[in-house]
N, C-alpha and C positions, 0 to 999 in steps of 0.2 A: 589430583593432578594440579600443578600450578597453572593458573589461568593467566597467560601473558597478555590477554586483552580483556580485562574486566569491563563489561558494559553495563551502564545504568538504565538502558532502554533507548527508545527512539527519541531523539531531540526534536527533529522536524523533518518534514517531507517537502522538498522543493520541486515545483512543477515549472517547466518552460512552457509558456502559453503564448497565443497570438495576441491576447488582449487581457492584461493582468487586472485592469480595473474592473472589467466585466466579470472575469473569472472569480475574483474575490467577492464581488457582490453576489454572484450565484451561490457560492458556498456559505456566505452569511445568511442569505435569504432562505435557501433550500435546506442546508445542513445545520444551521444554528450556530455557526462560528461568530466570534466577536472580533472587531477590528483591533489590531495590536500595534503594528509598526509599519513604517513606510520608508523607502529609500528611492531617490530619483534625482531629477535635475535640481530640485530644491535642496538636496543634501549633497550636491556636488557631482552626481553621476551624469555623464553626458550621453551614454550609449544605451542605457537600460533603466528600468525601474522595477521595484518589487513591492508588493503588498503582502503583509503578514497577518494571518488571522489565527485565532486559537479558541479552543473549547476544552476545558479541564486540562488533561495532559496531552492534548492533541495540538500541534502547531503545523500549519500549512503555509508555505511561501509560494507566491505566484509571481514569476519573473518574466518580463517581456522585453524585447529589443525595441529601441527607439529608432533604429537605423537598419537598412538592409545590409546584407553581407556580413553581419556579425555572427559569431558562433551560436548565439541564442537564436537569431533569425534563421540560420541554416538548420538548426535542430528542429525548430517548429515546422519549417518547410518540408523537411524529410519525414518527420514522425507525426506531425500534428501535435496537439497538446499532450504532454506526457511527463512522467517523473524523470527528473535529472539527478536529484540528490536524495539519498536516504542517509540522513545525518544521525549519528549515534553519540549519545552522551557518555563521556569518559571522565575519569578523574585527572588524567594526564594525556593531553592531545599529542604532545611531543613523543612521549613513550609509545603511544599507540601507533604513531606513524613509523617510528624506528623499528618497532617489533614486526609490523606487517610488511614493510618494505624489505627488511632483512630476510624475510621468509619468501620473497618473490613477488610481493605486491608491487604494482606499478604506480608510482606517485602521481597524483593529480594536483597536489598542493603541499609544498613543504610547510612545516609548522610556522604560523604567523601569530604574533602577539598584537592584538588590537586593544587600544586604550581610549577611554574617554572619561568624563567626570563620574561615571558609574563604576569604574574599575577596569579590570584587565580580563580580556577574553582571548582564548587561544583556539585556533582552528587549523586542521591539517586534513589531507585527503588522499584516497587511493581510488584507482579505477576498478570496476567490476564488469559484469556482462554488458554487452552492447555499449552504449554511451553513458550508462549509469555510474555514479560515483558514490562512495561512502565518505562522508566527512566526519571527522572526529571532533567533537565539540567539548571544550573545557570551559565551564562557566562558574566554577566554584568561587572565583574572586571577582565575579561580575554581577551587578545588581540592577542593571538596566532592563528595559522591557524586552529587548531581543538581542541585539549585538551592536557594537560601535559602528557608526555610519548610518544607523537608522534613527528616525525620530518617532516619537509616540504618535499613533494614529487613532483618533477618536471620532465618532460620529454622534453629535449631540442630539440630532432630531431623528436619527434612524435607530429603530429598536428591533432587535431580533432575539428570540427566545431560544435557549439551548434545546437540543433534541435528545440530550442524554448520552451523547457520544463521549467516551472517556479517554481512550488511548489506542495506540496501534497494537493490535494483537499479533499480526504477522503481515509480511509483504511477499507476494508471489512473483517470481521472474519467469518469463518465457524465453527459452533459448532454442537454438537451431538443432537440426537433426544431429544426433550423436554428440551433443554438447553438454548434456546433463552431467554426466560423470566427471568430465574435466572441471566443471564449475563446482561440483561437490568437492573435488580434490582441492580446489582453490580455497573454499571456505574452511576445509579441514586444516590445510597446511599453512595458509597465510593468516587466517583469523582464529584458528583454534576451535572452530565449531565442530559439532558432531552430528552424524546422520541419525535422527531419532525415529524416523518413519520412512518407509518406501512403498510406493504403489506402482505396479507394473500395468501393462496394457490389458490385463485381465481384470484388474481392480477398477480401472477407469476406462470403460468402454461402453459403446452402445452398438446397435446393429450397424451403424455407419462409420464411426470414427473412434479413435482411441488416443490416449496420451500416457506418458509415464511421468512420475514425480518423486522427488526425494526431499524430505523436510530437514533443513539444517537449523540447528539451534546453538546459541552460545552457551557457556557453562552454567549460568544461573537461570536460563530459560526466558530471560526478558526479551530477547531478540530472536525471531524465527523467520527464516527465509526458505520456503518451499521453492524448488526449482523444477519447472516443467519442460519436457521436450515432446515433440510429436511422435506418434507411433503409426505404423501402417494400418490403414483402414480402407473401407470401400469408398469413402468420400473424404472431403477435406475436414480436418479436425479444427476445433476452436483455436488451438495453438498455431496451426498453419494459417488460419485466417488472420490472427493477430500479427504474425511475422510478416505476412504479405502487406497488410495495411499500415503497420508501424514501420515497415521497411527495415526490419532488423530486430534484434533482441531488446527486451525492455521489461519494465514492471507491468504485469498483467492486471493485478488487483491489490488493493490495500484493504486489509480486514480491520474494521473499527469495532472496538468493544463497547458494550453497553451493559448495564445491570438490569434493564427492563426493556427487552426487545419489542414487546407489544407496544409500549408507549413510543419508543424510538421510531419504529417503522410506521406507526399511525401518523406521527408528526411528519416524517419524511414524505410519506405519500400525500398528505394534505398540502404539502408545499411543492408538489410536482415531481418528486423523484420517482422514477419508474423502476419496477423490479420484475425479474423473471417470474413466471407463474407456472407451477407444476399442476398436473391434472388433479381435479378434486378427489379422484380415486386414491391418491397418495395417502389420504387421511383415513380411509376406511378401516385399515388394519394397523394404523400407526401405533396405538398403544400396545397391540400384540407384539409389535416389533421392538419397541423401545422400553416397554414397561411403564410403571407409574411415573407421572411427572407432576410438578406443582401447578402448572398452568392449565387453564381451561382449554379444551380442544377447539371450541367455536371460534375465538379470535385468531388462533393460529391458522385454522382453515381459511378464515375470511382474508387474512393478510398474506397467506401463502408461505408462512414460516416453516422451515424444515427442522426436524428433530433427529438427533442420532445419539447413541449411547456407547460408551466404552467401559472398561473395567473400573474407572474411577468416578464415573458420573455421566451426565449427559450435556449436550449443547443444543442451542437453538441458533439457526442461521438463515440468512436470506441474501441473495445476490442481486445487485442492481443491474440494469441494462447498461451498456457503455454510456459514459457521461460526457462524451465529446462526439464530434461529428463522425469520426472514423470508428469502426467497430473494434476498438482496442481496449483501453483501460476501463475498469469498472470497480465498484466497491462491494465488499462483503460486510454485512452487519452481523455480529456474533455475540451471543451471551453464553458464557460457560457456567454450568452448574456442576463443577467438579471435573468434567471431561477435559483431557489434555490433547485429544485427537482432533481430526479435521473433517469429520462428517463423512467417513467412508461409505456408510450406509445410504447416503443421499446422492452419491456420485451419479448413479444411473439416471435418477429422476432429474437431477440438476443438468446433466449434460444433454439429455434429451430436450430439456427446455431451451438450452443454448442452441441446439441444432434447429429447433423450430424458428428461432430468431435468425439464424444463419440462412435458413431456407427462404424466409421473407426477403432477406437482402440479396438473394441469388448467389450466395457464397458457400453453399454446402457442397 
């Protein structure tokens, strides 16, 4: 089938935050990102500033308002720190905008051509769930560090080592009651994605709570967006807690790929990143459940790393605790050894671990 929206992957993730300087420093120190680019008053902006960091194929942008009453300030006031833009790399940003808006997508930015001494950069955008936007990024004729309007950002005396994070594996969105299927239709009809996996409230449930999820993927599989909605349970689900504290729909977590999860998680933990912990009993029959794996069990048990297998291989994964004050967005660290799934066999243990954290916060 003709792919009218060929995507090359995630170009960057932009966060609206209360303090971009401190946020970027945290991600460099704790997650091993390197400074890349900066825009602010020194580059002609009067109302905001942005710090850009990267690690291999991962680029994060942290944007903060310099004044009250701006859309950025209002976003942070309402949601806390959170994802505003999931930017997608394309060969033709104008075509991507035309194709998606002609199919019902709501424009957030008409195609703009930006130029500087490093070439020509094209950007466009559409709205998706909540206040999240997808920006289409065309940089085939651009050779600068990030995009026009930004200056290179280097720190000569500050050193941070990579933690082995490589690229965005997938991004998960939390939407409201009965909103999963409408947003599934949006990704199918507007962006040409297909539903590759579905989980109902029997797949993702504990004694107390449940949720439903559908995984949307573009044609080549480079971009995957699972969509979660709450389901009825005895107590408040993690999705309901997110929606309450985020005050609306938004990105629940970003999954970051690594080729050595033991090394990556060891580094992250040593730098202060906190992760969910499953009971030690999870590992007692792990190899009986998932079969032979390449890794030694001892470091997986020590670090709390989860393992699951599908028909094509297995994966290793671990979920951080929320990385801002509100119990909203978090990160998943994932290493795929052939598996293309999302850890269905770990759902119960994982969500019970989340519920224990909810209970500590008084939100279960």
